[in-house]
C-alpha positions as CSV (number, residue, x, y, z in Angstrom):
1,M,161.0,-128.8,18.6
2,T,163.4,-131.5,18.6
3,H,165.5,-132.9,15.6
4,I,166.5,-136.2,16.0
5,V,168.6,-138.1,13.8
6,V,169.1,-141.8,14.1
7,D,171.9,-143.3,11.9
8,P,172.7,-145.8,11.5
9,V,169.6,-147.8,12.3
10,T,171.2,-151.2,14.0
11,R,169.6,-154.7,13.8
12,I,168.6,-154.4,10.3
13,E,170.3,-155.3,6.9
14,G,171.7,-152.7,5.6
15,H,172.1,-148.8,5.9
16,L,169.0,-146.6,7.2
17,R,168.8,-143.5,8.6
18,I,165.7,-142.0,10.0
19,E,165.1,-138.1,11.1
20,A,162.3,-136.9,13.0
21,E,161.1,-133.9,14.7
22,V,159.4,-134.2,18.1
23,D,157.4,-131.7,19.3
24,G,155.1,-132.1,22.6
25,G,157.0,-135.4,23.3
26,K,155.9,-137.1,20.2
27,V,156.8,-137.4,16.7
28,A,155.6,-134.4,14.4
29,N,157.3,-135.5,11.4
30,A,159.6,-138.1,9.9
31,W,162.0,-138.8,6.8
32,S,163.5,-142.5,6.1
33,S,166.8,-142.5,4.2
34,S,168.4,-145.4,2.7
35,T,172.1,-144.2,2.3
36,M,173.8,-146.8,-0.1
37,F,173.1,-147.1,-3.7
38,R,171.9,-150.3,-5.5
39,G,173.0,-151.0,-8.9
40,I,172.0,-154.9,-9.6
41,E,169.8,-153.6,-12.6
42,I,172.3,-151.9,-14.6
43,I,174.7,-154.8,-13.7
44,L,172.1,-157.5,-15.3
45,Q,171.9,-155.5,-18.5
46,G,173.0,-157.3,-21.6
47,R,173.0,-160.4,-19.7
48,D,171.7,-163.8,-20.2
49,P,168.1,-164.2,-18.7
50,R,168.7,-167.5,-17.4
51,D,171.7,-166.3,-15.2
52,A,169.8,-163.4,-13.7
53,W,168.8,-165.2,-10.3
54,A,172.2,-166.1,-9.4
55,F,173.0,-162.1,-9.6
56,T,169.8,-160.9,-7.8
57,Q,170.2,-163.5,-5.3
58,R,173.3,-161.7,-4.1
59,I,171.2,-158.4,-3.3
60,C,170.7,-159.6,0.1
61,G,172.5,-162.1,2.4
62,V,169.3,-162.3,4.6
63,C,166.5,-163.1,3.0
64,T,168.5,-165.4,0.5
65,T,166.3,-166.9,-1.7
66,V,163.8,-164.3,-2.0
67,H,165.4,-162.8,-5.4
68,A,166.0,-165.5,-6.8
69,I,162.6,-167.1,-6.7
70,A,161.3,-163.7,-8.2
71,S,163.9,-163.6,-10.9
72,I,163.1,-166.9,-12.1
73,R,159.3,-166.5,-12.0
74,A,160.1,-163.1,-14.4
75,V,162.1,-164.8,-16.8
76,E,159.5,-167.8,-17.0
77,D,156.9,-165.3,-17.4
78,A,158.9,-163.7,-20.3
79,I,159.9,-166.6,-22.2
80,G,156.8,-168.7,-21.6
81,A,158.5,-171.6,-19.6
82,K,156.3,-173.7,-17.7
83,P,158.0,-175.8,-14.3
84,P,156.7,-179.1,-13.6
85,P,154.9,-179.6,-10.4
86,N,158.2,-180.9,-8.3
87,A,159.6,-177.5,-8.9
88,R,156.7,-175.8,-7.4
89,L,157.0,-178.0,-4.2
90,L,160.5,-177.5,-4.0
91,R,160.2,-174.0,-4.3
92,N,157.1,-173.8,-2.3
93,L,159.5,-175.5,0.6
94,I,162.3,-173.4,0.3
95,I,160.2,-170.3,0.4
96,A,158.2,-171.5,3.5
97,A,161.6,-172.4,5.4
98,Q,162.9,-168.9,4.6
99,C,160.1,-167.5,5.9
100,I,159.7,-169.6,9.4
101,Q,163.5,-169.1,10.0
102,D,163.5,-165.4,9.0
103,H,160.5,-164.3,11.2
104,V,162.1,-166.4,14.1
105,I,165.4,-164.5,13.6
106,H,163.5,-161.0,13.5
107,F,161.5,-161.5,16.7
108,Y,164.3,-162.9,18.9
109,H,167.6,-161.0,17.3
110,L,166.5,-158.1,15.8
111,H,163.8,-156.9,17.3
112,A,163.6,-158.4,21.0
113,L,165.9,-155.8,22.5
114,D,163.4,-153.0,21.9
115,W,161.2,-154.3,24.2
116,V,163.7,-156.8,26.5
117,D,165.7,-155.1,29.2
118,I,168.9,-157.2,29.1
119,V,170.7,-155.5,32.3
120,S,167.3,-156.3,34.3
121,A,167.5,-160.1,33.6
122,L,170.7,-159.8,36.0
123,E,168.1,-159.0,38.6
124,A,165.6,-161.9,38.1
125,D,164.9,-165.0,40.8
126,P,165.5,-167.9,38.5
127,K,162.6,-169.8,40.4
128,A,160.4,-167.2,39.7
129,T,161.4,-167.4,36.1
130,S,160.9,-171.1,36.0
131,D,157.3,-170.6,37.3
132,L,156.6,-168.1,34.6
133,A,157.8,-170.0,31.8
134,M,155.9,-172.9,32.9
135,S,152.9,-171.0,33.3
136,I,152.8,-169.9,29.7
137,S,154.2,-173.1,27.9
138,D,155.3,-176.8,28.8
139,W,158.6,-176.0,26.8
140,G,161.2,-178.8,28.4
141,K,163.8,-176.3,29.3
142,S,162.3,-174.2,32.2
143,S,163.5,-175.5,35.5
144,A,165.3,-173.1,38.0
145,T,168.3,-174.4,37.4
146,Y,168.7,-173.9,33.4
147,F,167.5,-170.4,34.1
148,K,170.2,-170.0,36.8
149,G,173.0,-170.8,34.2
150,I,171.6,-168.5,32.0
151,Q,172.1,-165.6,34.4
152,D,175.3,-166.7,35.2
153,R,176.3,-166.8,31.5
154,V,175.2,-163.1,31.0
155,K,176.7,-162.1,34.0
156,S,180.0,-163.5,33.0
157,L,179.5,-161.5,29.7
158,V,179.1,-158.4,31.7
159,E,182.0,-158.7,33.9
160,R,184.3,-159.3,31.2
161,G,182.9,-156.1,29.3
162,Q,182.3,-158.9,26.1
163,L,178.2,-158.1,25.9
164,G,178.7,-158.6,21.9
165,P,175.2,-158.3,20.7
166,F,174.1,-157.0,24.1
167,A,176.4,-154.3,24.4
168,N,174.8,-151.1,22.5
169,A,171.1,-150.4,23.7
170,Y,169.4,-148.2,25.7
171,W,169.2,-150.3,29.2
172,G,167.2,-149.0,32.1
173,H,165.3,-147.0,29.5
174,P,161.8,-145.9,31.2
175,A,160.0,-147.3,28.0
176,Y,160.9,-151.1,29.0
177,K,158.1,-152.5,30.9
178,L,158.7,-156.0,31.5
179,P,159.3,-157.6,34.8
180,P,163.1,-158.8,35.4
181,E,161.9,-162.9,35.0
182,A,160.2,-161.8,31.9
183,N,163.5,-160.6,30.8
184,L,165.6,-163.7,31.7
185,M,163.1,-166.0,30.2
186,A,163.6,-163.6,27.0
187,V,167.1,-163.7,27.2
188,A,167.4,-167.4,27.2
189,H,165.1,-168.2,24.3
190,Y,167.1,-165.7,22.7
191,L,170.1,-167.9,22.9
192,E,167.9,-170.9,22.1
193,A,166.4,-169.7,19.0
194,L,170.4,-169.1,17.6
195,D,171.0,-172.9,17.8
196,W,167.0,-173.6,16.4
197,Q,167.4,-172.0,13.5
198,R,170.5,-173.3,12.5
199,E,169.2,-176.9,12.8
200,F,165.9,-175.9,10.9
201,I,167.5,-174.3,7.9
202,K,169.2,-177.6,7.2
203,M,166.3,-177.8,4.7
204,H,168.0,-175.2,2.6
205,A,171.5,-177.0,2.5
206,I,169.5,-180.5,1.6
207,L,167.4,-178.3,-1.2
208,G,169.9,-176.1,-2.7
209,G,173.4,-177.2,-1.6
210,K,174.1,-174.4,0.8
211,N,172.7,-171.7,2.8
212,P,172.9,-168.8,2.1
213,H,172.0,-168.4,-1.7
214,L,171.0,-172.0,-2.5
215,Q,172.1,-173.1,-6.1
216,S,169.4,-175.3,-7.1
217,F,167.4,-172.9,-9.2
218,L,166.9,-173.1,-12.5
219,V,164.8,-171.3,-15.2
220,G,162.2,-173.5,-16.0
221,G,162.2,-175.6,-12.7
222,M,164.8,-176.7,-10.4
223,A,168.3,-178.8,-10.3
224,T,167.7,-181.0,-7.6
225,P,167.1,-184.2,-8.4
226,V,164.1,-186.3,-7.1
227,D,163.9,-189.9,-7.3
228,P,163.2,-192.6,-4.3
229,N,165.5,-195.1,-5.5
230,H,168.7,-193.1,-5.7
231,Q,170.8,-192.1,-2.5
232,A,172.2,-188.9,-4.2
233,S,168.5,-187.7,-4.8
234,L,165.8,-186.5,-2.7
235,N,164.4,-189.9,-1.6
236,I,162.3,-191.3,1.2
237,H,165.2,-190.6,3.7
238,T,165.2,-186.8,2.8
239,I,161.5,-186.8,3.6
240,A,162.2,-188.3,6.6
241,Q,164.6,-185.8,7.7
242,F,162.2,-183.0,6.4
243,K,159.5,-184.3,8.5
244,K,161.6,-184.5,11.7
245,L,162.9,-180.9,11.1
246,I,159.2,-179.7,10.6
247,A,158.3,-181.4,13.7
248,G,161.2,-179.5,15.6
249,A,160.0,-176.3,14.3
250,Q,156.5,-176.8,15.0
251,E,157.4,-177.6,18.6
252,F,159.4,-174.3,19.0
253,V,156.9,-172.3,17.4
254,S,154.2,-173.2,19.3
255,K,156.0,-174.0,22.7
256,V,158.5,-170.9,22.4
257,Y,158.1,-168.3,20.1
258,I,154.0,-167.9,20.2
259,P,154.0,-167.8,24.1
260,D,156.7,-165.4,24.3
261,L,155.1,-162.9,22.0
262,L,152.0,-163.0,23.6
263,A,153.6,-162.6,26.9
264,V,155.9,-159.7,25.9
265,A,152.7,-158.1,24.1
266,S,150.8,-158.3,27.3
267,F,153.1,-155.7,28.8
268,Y,152.8,-153.3,25.5
269,K,149.4,-153.1,24.8
270,D,149.6,-149.4,24.2
271,W,151.5,-150.0,21.5
272,A,148.4,-151.5,19.7
273,G,147.6,-147.9,19.4
274,I,150.8,-146.4,18.1
275,G,152.6,-146.9,14.3
276,A,149.5,-147.3,12.2
277,G,151.1,-145.7,9.2
278,T,149.2,-145.3,5.9
279,G,146.5,-147.8,6.5
280,N,146.6,-149.4,3.0
281,Y,148.3,-152.8,2.5
282,M,149.1,-155.0,-0.8
283,V,149.7,-158.7,-1.0
284,F,150.8,-160.3,-4.1
285,G,149.8,-163.8,-2.9
286,E,152.4,-166.8,-2.4
287,Y,152.6,-170.7,-2.4
288,P,150.7,-171.8,-5.4
289,L,148.4,-174.8,-4.9
290,S,148.5,-176.1,-8.4
291,D,150.0,-175.7,-11.9
292,E,147.4,-174.3,-13.7
293,A,148.2,-170.4,-15.2
294,D,146.8,-168.6,-12.7
295,P,146.7,-171.0,-9.6
296,E,144.9,-170.8,-6.1
297,K,147.7,-169.7,-3.6
298,F,147.6,-170.8,0.2
299,L,148.2,-167.0,1.2
300,P,145.7,-165.2,-1.2
301,S,146.4,-161.6,-2.9
302,G,144.6,-158.5,-2.4
303,I,144.4,-154.6,-1.6
304,I,143.0,-153.2,1.5
305,R,142.7,-149.4,1.5
306,N,141.8,-147.1,4.5
307,R,141.9,-149.9,7.2
308,D,138.5,-151.2,5.5
309,L,138.5,-154.9,6.2
310,S,135.3,-155.4,5.0
311,K,136.5,-155.1,1.1
312,V,139.3,-156.5,-0.4
313,E,140.5,-155.5,-3.9
314,D,141.9,-157.6,-6.5
315,F,145.8,-156.8,-7.1
316,D,146.2,-155.3,-10.6
317,P,149.9,-155.2,-11.5
318,S,149.5,-152.4,-14.0
319,K,148.7,-149.9,-11.2
320,I,152.4,-150.1,-9.7
321,T,154.3,-146.7,-10.3
322,E,157.6,-145.6,-9.1
323,A,158.4,-141.8,-8.3
324,I,161.8,-140.3,-7.6
325,K,160.9,-136.6,-6.7
326,H,162.9,-137.2,-3.7
327,S,165.1,-140.0,-4.4
328,W,168.8,-139.8,-6.0
329,Y,167.8,-140.7,-9.5
330,E,166.8,-138.9,-12.6
331,Y,163.9,-139.9,-15.4
332,D,164.4,-139.0,-18.9
333,G,161.0,-137.5,-18.8
334,G,161.4,-135.3,-15.5
335,D,161.6,-136.0,-11.7
336,D,157.9,-135.5,-11.5
337,Q,157.3,-138.3,-13.6
338,T,156.2,-141.7,-12.5
339,L,157.1,-144.9,-14.3
340,H,155.6,-148.4,-14.4
341,P,158.5,-150.8,-13.4
342,S,158.2,-152.4,-17.1
343,Q,159.4,-149.3,-18.3
344,G,161.9,-148.1,-14.9
345,Q,165.0,-146.6,-15.3
346,T,168.0,-146.6,-13.1
347,K,169.7,-143.7,-13.5
348,P,171.9,-142.9,-10.3
349,T,172.1,-139.0,-9.8
350,Y,173.6,-138.3,-6.3
351,T,172.9,-134.4,-5.3
352,G,174.3,-134.3,-1.6
353,P,174.9,-133.5,1.0
354,E,178.7,-134.8,1.2
355,P,178.9,-137.3,4.3
356,P,179.1,-137.0,7.4
357,Y,176.1,-134.5,7.3
358,E,174.1,-133.3,10.5
359,R,170.6,-133.1,8.1
360,L,169.1,-134.3,5.0
361,N,167.8,-132.0,2.6
362,T,164.1,-133.1,3.0
363,D,163.0,-130.2,0.5
364,G,164.9,-132.0,-2.3
365,K,166.4,-135.3,-2.7
366,Y,167.2,-137.4,0.3
367,S,167.2,-141.4,-0.3
368,W,168.4,-144.1,-2.7
369,L,165.1,-145.8,-2.7
370,K,162.3,-144.7,-5.0
371,S,158.7,-144.0,-3.9
372,P,156.5,-147.0,-5.3
373,R,153.0,-146.2,-5.5
374,Y,149.8,-148.5,-6.2
375,D,147.2,-146.4,-8.1
376,G,149.0,-143.4,-6.8
377,V,149.0,-144.4,-3.0
378,P,151.5,-145.9,-0.7
379,M,151.0,-149.3,0.3
380,E,152.4,-151.3,3.4
381,V,153.6,-154.7,2.6
382,G,154.6,-157.6,4.7
383,P,153.3,-160.2,7.1
384,L,150.9,-157.8,8.7
385,A,149.4,-157.1,5.0
386,R,149.4,-160.8,4.4
387,M,147.7,-161.6,7.2
388,L,145.0,-158.4,6.9
389,V,144.2,-159.5,3.6
390,A,144.1,-163.5,4.3
391,Y,142.0,-162.7,7.7
392,A,139.4,-160.2,5.4
393,R,139.1,-162.9,2.5
394,G,138.1,-165.6,5.5
395,H,141.3,-167.7,5.3
396,E,140.4,-170.6,7.7
397,Q,143.4,-171.1,9.6
398,V,144.5,-167.4,9.9
399,K,140.9,-165.9,11.0
400,G,141.2,-168.6,13.7
401,L,144.9,-167.7,14.8
402,V,144.3,-163.8,14.7
403,D,140.9,-164.2,16.9
404,A,142.6,-166.3,19.2
405,V,145.5,-164.0,19.5
406,L,143.5,-161.0,19.7
407,G,141.6,-162.4,22.6
408,K,144.5,-163.7,24.8
409,L,145.6,-160.1,24.6
410,E,142.1,-158.9,25.1
411,V,142.2,-156.2,22.3
412,G,140.0,-155.8,19.4
413,P,140.8,-155.7,15.3
414,A,141.8,-152.3,15.6
415,A,145.0,-153.4,17.3
416,L,146.3,-155.3,14.5
417,F,147.0,-151.4,12.6
418,S,149.6,-150.8,14.6
419,T,153.2,-151.5,15.7
420,L,152.1,-154.5,17.9
421,G,149.9,-155.6,15.3
422,R,152.7,-156.0,12.6
423,V,154.7,-157.8,15.6
424,A,151.7,-160.4,16.2
425,A,151.0,-160.8,12.7
426,R,154.6,-161.9,12.1
427,G,154.3,-164.7,14.8
428,I,150.8,-165.6,13.4
429,E,152.4,-165.9,9.9
430,T,154.9,-168.4,11.4
431,K,152.4,-170.8,12.9
432,I,150.6,-171.0,9.9
433,L,153.2,-171.8,7.8
434,V,155.1,-174.3,10.2
435,D,151.8,-176.3,10.3
436,K,151.7,-175.8,6.4
437,I,155.0,-176.7,5.1
438,G,154.5,-180.6,5.9
439,D,151.8,-180.6,3.5
440,F,154.5,-179.5,0.6
441,T,156.2,-182.3,2.0
442,D,153.6,-184.6,1.7
443,E,152.9,-183.9,-1.6
444,L,156.5,-184.5,-3.0
445,A,156.7,-188.0,-1.4
446,A,153.3,-188.7,-3.0
447,N,154.7,-187.6,-6.5
448,M,157.7,-189.9,-5.8
449,G,155.4,-192.8,-5.0
450,K,153.7,-192.3,-8.3
451,G,156.7,-192.0,-10.2
452,E,156.0,-188.1,-10.8
453,L,160.0,-187.1,-10.8
454,R,160.1,-184.6,-13.4
455,I,161.8,-181.5,-12.1
456,H,162.6,-179.3,-15.1
457,D,161.1,-178.1,-18.3
458,N,163.6,-178.6,-21.2
459,S,161.4,-177.3,-24.2
460,K,162.1,-173.4,-23.2
461,W,165.8,-173.7,-22.1
462,E,167.3,-172.7,-25.2
463,P,167.3,-168.7,-26.8
464,A,166.4,-169.9,-30.1
465,S,162.7,-171.0,-28.5
466,W,162.3,-167.7,-26.9
467,P,160.2,-164.6,-28.5
468,K,162.7,-162.4,-30.1
469,D,161.0,-159.4,-27.7
470,S,158.9,-160.3,-24.7
471,M,158.4,-158.8,-21.4
472,G,157.8,-160.7,-17.9
473,A,157.1,-160.3,-14.1
474,G,158.0,-162.2,-11.4
475,F,156.1,-161.8,-8.0
476,H,156.7,-163.2,-4.6
477,E,155.8,-162.7,-0.9
478,A,159.2,-162.6,0.6
479,P,159.3,-162.6,4.5
480,R,159.5,-158.7,4.4
481,G,156.5,-158.4,2.0
482,S,155.7,-158.0,-1.7
483,L,158.7,-158.3,-4.1
484,S,158.4,-158.0,-8.0
485,H,160.9,-158.3,-10.6
486,W,160.5,-157.1,-13.9
487,V,162.5,-158.0,-17.2
488,H,162.7,-157.0,-20.8
489,V,164.5,-159.9,-22.9
490,K,165.3,-158.8,-26.5
491,D,167.4,-161.3,-29.0
492,G,168.2,-163.5,-26.1
493,K,169.7,-161.1,-23.4
494,I,168.2,-158.5,-21.0
495,A,167.6,-155.2,-22.5
496,R,166.1,-153.9,-19.1
497,Y,165.5,-155.3,-15.3
498,Q,164.0,-153.4,-12.5
499,C,163.3,-154.8,-8.8
500,V,160.8,-153.3,-6.6
501,V,161.4,-154.8,-3.3
502,P,159.4,-154.9,0.0
503,S,161.8,-152.1,1.6
504,T,161.4,-150.0,-1.3
505,W,157.5,-150.1,-0.6
506,N,158.0,-149.3,3.0
507,A,161.0,-147.4,3.6
508,G,160.8,-145.2,0.5
509,P,160.9,-141.5,0.8
510,R,157.8,-138.6,0.0
511,D,156.5,-139.0,-3.4
512,E,155.7,-136.3,-6.2
513,G,152.9,-135.4,-4.2
514,E,154.9,-135.1,-0.8
515,T,152.8,-138.1,0.6
516,P,154.7,-139.6,3.3
517,G,155.9,-143.5,2.8
518,P,155.0,-146.2,5.3
519,Y,157.7,-145.7,7.6
520,E,157.4,-142.2,7.5
521,A,153.7,-142.3,8.1
522,A,154.1,-144.9,11.0
523,L,156.2,-142.9,13.0
524,L,153.9,-139.8,13.2
525,G,152.7,-139.5,16.7
526,T,154.8,-141.7,18.4
527,P,155.7,-140.9,22.0
528,I,159.5,-139.9,22.7
529,A,160.1,-140.3,26.2
530,N,163.8,-139.4,26.2
531,P,164.8,-137.6,22.7
532,E,168.8,-138.8,23.6
533,Q,167.5,-142.6,23.6
534,P,164.7,-142.8,21.2
535,I,163.9,-146.5,21.8
536,E,160.2,-145.8,20.4
537,I,161.5,-144.9,17.0
538,L,163.3,-148.3,16.9
539,R,160.5,-150.4,18.0
540,T,158.2,-149.0,14.9
541,V,160.7,-149.1,12.4
542,H,162.0,-152.2,13.6
543,S,158.3,-154.0,13.2
544,F,158.8,-153.8,9.6
545,D,161.9,-155.5,9.5
546,P,163.9,-153.5,7.3
547,C,166.2,-154.9,4.7
548,M,167.9,-152.1,2.9
549,A,170.5,-154.1,1.1
550,C,167.6,-155.2,-0.6
551,G,166.7,-151.6,-2.0
552,V,170.3,-150.2,-2.3
553,H,174.2,-151.3,-2.0
554,V,177.4,-150.4,-3.3
555,V,179.0,-151.6,-6.4
556,D,182.7,-150.1,-7.0
557,T,184.0,-151.9,-10.2
558,G,187.4,-150.0,-9.8
559,G,187.5,-151.5,-6.4
560,R,188.5,-148.5,-4.5
561,E,187.8,-147.9,-0.7
562,V,184.2,-147.3,0.3
563,T,184.4,-146.9,3.4
564,R,186.8,-147.7,6.9
565,V,185.6,-149.1,10.1
566,K,187.7,-148.2,13.1
567,V,187.7,-150.9,15.8
568,R,188.3,-149.4,19.1
């Protein structure tokens, strides 16, 4: 039996270590360890809850808006604030834009190099690449001259030894299956996606003053003025700018992202049978369509168990718990105890080993992530969960797109429960949202037209209007999955704060019953061609789009050196 250590896992946000045992060419056991501590919950204690969003938003610099949204929803739930309609629409625009941009970035810049061999692209025939590109899409940048220029740029980088993001990978690995022409096409679109995402995310700069970390959030609404008669507010010219950016996004997603996804996936159909994981899926639901107390959501909530799409349970937040038996924390009631997040504790207790180390102590504590569970079982969260729940609930657009993608790949619904299924679901969700975001823009414009310009509910702004002692929870479907913030507000201050993030759900370690988390379960049975170059492990782990900074991050108030990076 061969023991594999992948540390650090790159092309993610944060610090992740994967250890695996390989027997007979397949993963027989796996462990997921996040190796940095998160301290935001502790930092927030005693602070004004109206400021919590600004602190929590800095948990991550990738999905930069998600913690602000969850935090504000949690505080509003605790104090009884009700944002006006325009605040809902502005938030929906921000959330959808974040998800669209994030998914495209993940496909091209974080995950593509697990499937695309950059070195092979140097051997491609630009004319054949052009023919391939034009056979799958009418995207304008598809000439032989264009692809020859891309190839020359890559050759120049290789000759100068300045490969940058292409420098460290398992080039030439036997697990790569794309022909050179498909690799060259993917490299060209990798570079195009860099320019596209920079342009599209201008929506965030308009809506929030900057990106990352928008500055327009407020408990009770938003701080971005809406007024068609004022140049400094969101007005009809802003709506026109949004429509232009959305149209560009629709074109890129339809003519580049989705065709590339289908083209790459067609060479890796065997991955429709790899990486299934726990088979349990959880979705909170997202994009409220009205301002009612319990509004219908564009993407519905639900629970799927054991890959059974014939039954979707209603989500019940009271069933969430967190275990710490294999996590570097302690609970007052003992390490075998599980706590609901509203009663959660963040008491870091590192028990070793001292870094650097060859192996984790997997019999003891081995991760800074806790082990979230729903009704006692692990749940996968993220785009695959959202598309499965929507599909099972009969969401018209999702069902149509899922069936179309499965048909083009000539695979059945069982293929969704896999590494390839996660990749496909992310693309499907992107297409669904890029077509929906225009509706939120139109609704905002309609409100302007009828004089509905409110953006904030001032009635609950002052602490004197709040309950003396209250609890609140904020739920959000972030790009990487179900995110919840839990706040206890007492005498106008935060008495307790807990974040349960998507990568904690997916990357968490075994629980008190020794049940593996989703990463650990998904890696079981994964074929490994070369233990010295375990690209197959990266494929499945990257399919979840890890964001470990959301789960753990270093805080050293003394300003001491935490680590040193040597550049050679």
